C-alpha positions as CSV (number, residue, x, y, z in Angstrom):
1,A,-0.1,9.8,-6.7
2,K,-1.9,7.4,-9.0
3,R,-4.8,9.8,-9.6
4,E,-5.7,9.4,-13.3
5,I,-6.5,12.9,-14.7
6,F,-7.5,11.9,-18.3
7,S,-10.5,10.0,-19.6
8,K,-12.5,9.8,-22.8
9,V,-15.1,7.6,-21.1
10,S,-18.5,9.1,-20.3
11,F,-19.6,8.0,-16.8
12,V,-23.1,9.5,-17.1
13,G,-25.0,11.1,-19.9
14,F,-25.3,14.6,-18.7
15,G,-22.8,15.1,-15.9
16,A,-21.0,18.4,-15.5
17,S,-17.8,17.0,-16.8
18,E,-19.5,15.3,-19.8
19,L,-21.2,18.6,-20.7
20,L,-18.1,20.7,-20.4
21,S,-15.9,18.3,-22.2
22,T,-18.4,18.2,-25.0
23,A,-18.5,22.1,-25.0
24,L,-14.7,22.1,-25.4
25,E,-14.8,19.6,-28.2
26,A,-17.4,21.7,-30.0
27,E,-15.5,24.9,-29.4
28,I,-18.4,26.5,-27.6
29,I,-15.9,27.3,-24.9
30,D,-12.1,27.6,-24.9
31,A,-11.5,26.6,-21.3
32,A,-13.2,25.0,-18.3
33,I,-12.7,26.0,-14.7
34,I,-13.2,22.9,-12.5
35,A,-12.3,21.4,-9.1
36,C,-9.8,18.6,-8.7
37,D,-9.0,16.5,-5.6
38,G,-5.3,17.1,-4.9
39,A,-5.1,20.4,-6.9
40,G,-8.1,22.5,-6.1
41,T,-9.3,24.9,-8.8
42,V,-8.0,23.9,-12.2
43,I,-8.2,25.5,-15.6
44,T,-7.9,23.4,-18.7
45,D,-8.7,23.5,-22.4
46,R,-8.4,19.7,-22.8
47,P,-11.7,17.7,-22.9
48,D,-10.1,14.6,-21.7
49,M,-8.7,16.3,-18.7
50,V,-12.1,17.8,-17.8
51,Q,-13.6,14.3,-18.1
52,G,-10.7,12.6,-16.3
53,I,-10.9,15.0,-13.4
54,G,-14.6,15.6,-13.1
55,G,-15.9,12.2,-14.2
56,R,-14.2,10.3,-11.4
57,M,-14.9,12.8,-8.5
58,S,-18.2,14.3,-7.6
59,G,-19.2,16.2,-4.5
60,L,-15.8,17.8,-3.9
61,V,-15.9,20.8,-1.6
62,K,-12.4,20.8,-0.1
63,T,-9.1,19.2,-0.8
64,S,-5.4,19.4,0.0
65,P,-2.4,19.6,-2.3
66,I,-0.9,16.4,-3.8
67,P,2.3,17.4,-5.6
68,E,2.2,14.6,-8.1
69,V,-1.4,15.4,-9.2
70,I,-0.5,19.1,-9.6
71,Q,2.6,18.3,-11.5
72,N,0.7,16.0,-13.9
73,I,-1.9,18.6,-14.6
74,R,0.7,21.2,-15.3
75,K,2.7,18.9,-17.6
76,A,-0.5,18.4,-19.6
77,G,-1.0,22.2,-20.0
78,G,-3.5,22.7,-17.2
79,I,-3.3,25.6,-14.8
80,V,-3.3,25.2,-11.0
81,P,-3.7,28.7,-9.5
82,D,-3.0,27.7,-5.9
83,P,-0.6,24.8,-5.8
84,E,0.4,25.6,-2.2
85,D,-3.0,25.1,-0.6
86,A,-5.1,23.6,-3.4
87,T,-8.1,25.9,-2.6
88,I,-11.3,25.6,-4.5
89,D,-11.7,29.3,-5.4
90,P,-13.9,30.1,-8.5
91,A,-12.9,33.8,-8.5
92,L,-9.2,32.8,-8.5
93,G,-9.9,30.4,-11.3
94,I,-11.6,33.1,-13.4
95,R,-8.7,35.5,-12.9
96,A,-6.1,32.9,-13.8
97,A,-8.0,31.9,-16.9
98,R,-8.2,35.5,-18.1
99,E,-4.5,36.0,-17.5
100,A,-3.8,32.9,-19.6
101,G,-5.7,34.5,-22.5
102,Y,-8.9,32.4,-22.4
103,Q,-12.1,34.3,-23.4
104,R,-15.0,31.8,-23.6
105,L,-15.1,30.2,-20.2
106,A,-17.3,27.7,-18.4
107,I,-17.1,27.1,-14.6
108,T,-18.6,24.7,-12.1
109,V,-19.7,26.2,-8.8
110,A,-21.6,25.2,-5.7
111,G,-24.2,27.5,-4.1
112,P,-25.8,30.8,-5.0
113,D,-23.0,33.0,-3.7
114,A,-20.4,31.5,-6.0
115,A,-22.8,31.5,-8.9
116,E,-23.7,35.2,-8.5
117,N,-20.0,36.1,-8.0
118,A,-19.1,34.2,-11.2
119,R,-21.8,36.0,-13.1
120,K,-20.6,39.4,-11.9
121,A,-17.0,38.5,-12.9
122,D,-18.0,37.4,-16.4
123,P,-21.5,38.1,-17.7
124,K,-21.0,35.8,-20.7
125,M,-19.4,32.7,-19.1
126,I,-21.3,29.4,-18.8
127,I,-22.0,28.7,-15.2
128,V,-22.8,25.2,-14.2
129,V,-24.2,24.8,-10.6
130,V,-23.5,21.5,-8.9
131,H,-23.9,20.0,-5.4
132,T,-27.5,21.3,-5.0
133,T,-28.9,18.9,-2.4
134,G,-30.2,20.8,0.6
135,L,-30.6,24.2,-1.1
136,T,-33.4,26.4,0.2
137,D,-36.1,28.0,-1.9
138,D,-34.2,31.3,-1.8
139,D,-31.0,29.6,-2.9
140,A,-32.8,28.0,-5.9
141,E,-34.4,31.3,-6.8
142,R,-31.0,33.0,-6.9
143,I,-29.4,30.2,-8.8
144,S,-32.2,30.3,-11.4
145,R,-31.4,33.9,-12.1
146,C,-27.7,33.5,-12.8
147,A,-26.9,29.9,-13.8
148,D,-26.8,28.5,-17.3
149,I,-27.0,24.9,-16.3
150,V,-28.2,23.4,-12.9
151,T,-27.8,19.8,-11.8
152,S,-30.7,18.8,-9.5
153,C,-29.0,16.1,-7.4
154,A,-31.5,15.3,-4.7
155,S,-32.9,18.8,-4.4
156,Q,-36.7,19.2,-4.4
157,T,-36.3,23.0,-4.5
158,V,-34.1,22.9,-7.7
159,R,-36.6,20.6,-9.4
160,T,-39.5,22.9,-8.5
161,I,-38.0,26.3,-9.0
162,C,-35.3,25.9,-11.6
163,G,-37.1,23.1,-13.4
164,S,-40.2,25.2,-13.9
165,R,-38.1,28.0,-15.5
166,A,-35.8,25.8,-17.6
167,L,-35.5,25.9,-21.3
168,I,-34.5,22.3,-21.5
169,Q,-34.3,19.2,-19.2
170,A,-31.9,16.4,-19.7
171,G,-32.7,13.2,-17.8
172,K,-35.5,12.4,-15.4
173,A,-34.0,10.6,-12.4
174,I,-31.4,13.3,-11.8
175,P,-32.5,16.1,-14.1
176,V,-30.1,18.6,-15.5
177,F,-31.7,21.9,-16.4
178,G,-30.6,24.4,-19.1
179,M,-31.7,27.8,-17.8
180,T,-30.4,30.0,-20.6
181,Q,-30.0,29.8,-24.4
182,Q,-26.3,29.0,-24.1
183,G,-27.0,26.4,-21.4
184,K,-29.6,24.9,-23.7
185,E,-27.0,24.9,-26.6
186,V,-24.5,22.9,-24.5
187,I,-27.1,20.3,-23.6
188,I,-28.3,20.0,-27.2
189,E,-24.6,19.6,-28.4
190,R,-24.3,16.8,-25.8
191,L,-27.5,15.2,-27.2
192,R,-26.0,15.4,-30.7
193,V,-22.9,13.4,-29.8
194,I,-24.5,10.8,-27.6
195,P,-24.7,7.5,-29.6
196,D,-27.8,6.2,-27.7
197,P,-31.3,6.5,-29.1
198,L,-33.1,9.6,-27.9
199,L,-36.7,10.8,-27.5
200,V,-37.2,14.5,-27.9
201,I,-40.6,16.0,-27.1
202,G,-42.0,19.4,-26.1
203,T,-43.6,19.4,-22.7
204,P,-44.0,21.5,-19.6
205,L,-41.0,21.2,-17.2
206,P,-39.9,19.6,-14.9
207,V,-40.6,16.0,-15.9
208,K,-40.4,13.6,-13.0
209,G,-38.7,10.3,-13.1
210,E,-39.7,7.1,-11.3
211,S,-36.2,6.4,-10.2
212,E,-35.3,9.8,-8.7
213,P,-33.6,9.8,-5.3
214,R,-35.9,9.5,-2.2
215,P,-36.4,11.4,-0.2
216,L,-35.8,14.6,-2.1
217,I,-34.5,17.4,0.2
218,P,-36.2,19.3,1.6
219,E,-39.2,17.0,1.7
């Protein structure tokens, strides 16, 4: 397979892969648990692998094994907990990361169930919730109580509920919300390394952008 798994190029300013690769480089975390097409759940301590895998693929909810992709990840020191089925299984990823000796973890998850289960498994890990379009008010409430970072996608409920409780917002069109102090620190570290000019102000959140997706869901 010609799936490239390494990159040092930022595709967006505050995507999940950009945030986690930055957190690895800053040694805020020592491993990231992410999802990869062709491999399922992957654990890696390489920022360029986080960016290569996550920056090129978004919205992944299911995949099937591609031996060449799995082999390339393993050759580069990554861990693939389920090479037979390439399942996306956050709980399996957390266990495998712990067994490998990693202590300061971050994980990307989709939905409130996965976020709550990750928090129960590791009270200190950094939880990044992705794929939030279509979440209900109850979903957003639950996520706001257990996530460190939440991507808003095209979700009105996340903007309203998580945004109003966030400690920091990055971006306006597709806001990314830091819900906890450690989530805020990851976003601030990302701000520190971005070469572009920045405006930093204190203001009530969320802040809406003119170019946000339309319609937001639910309307």
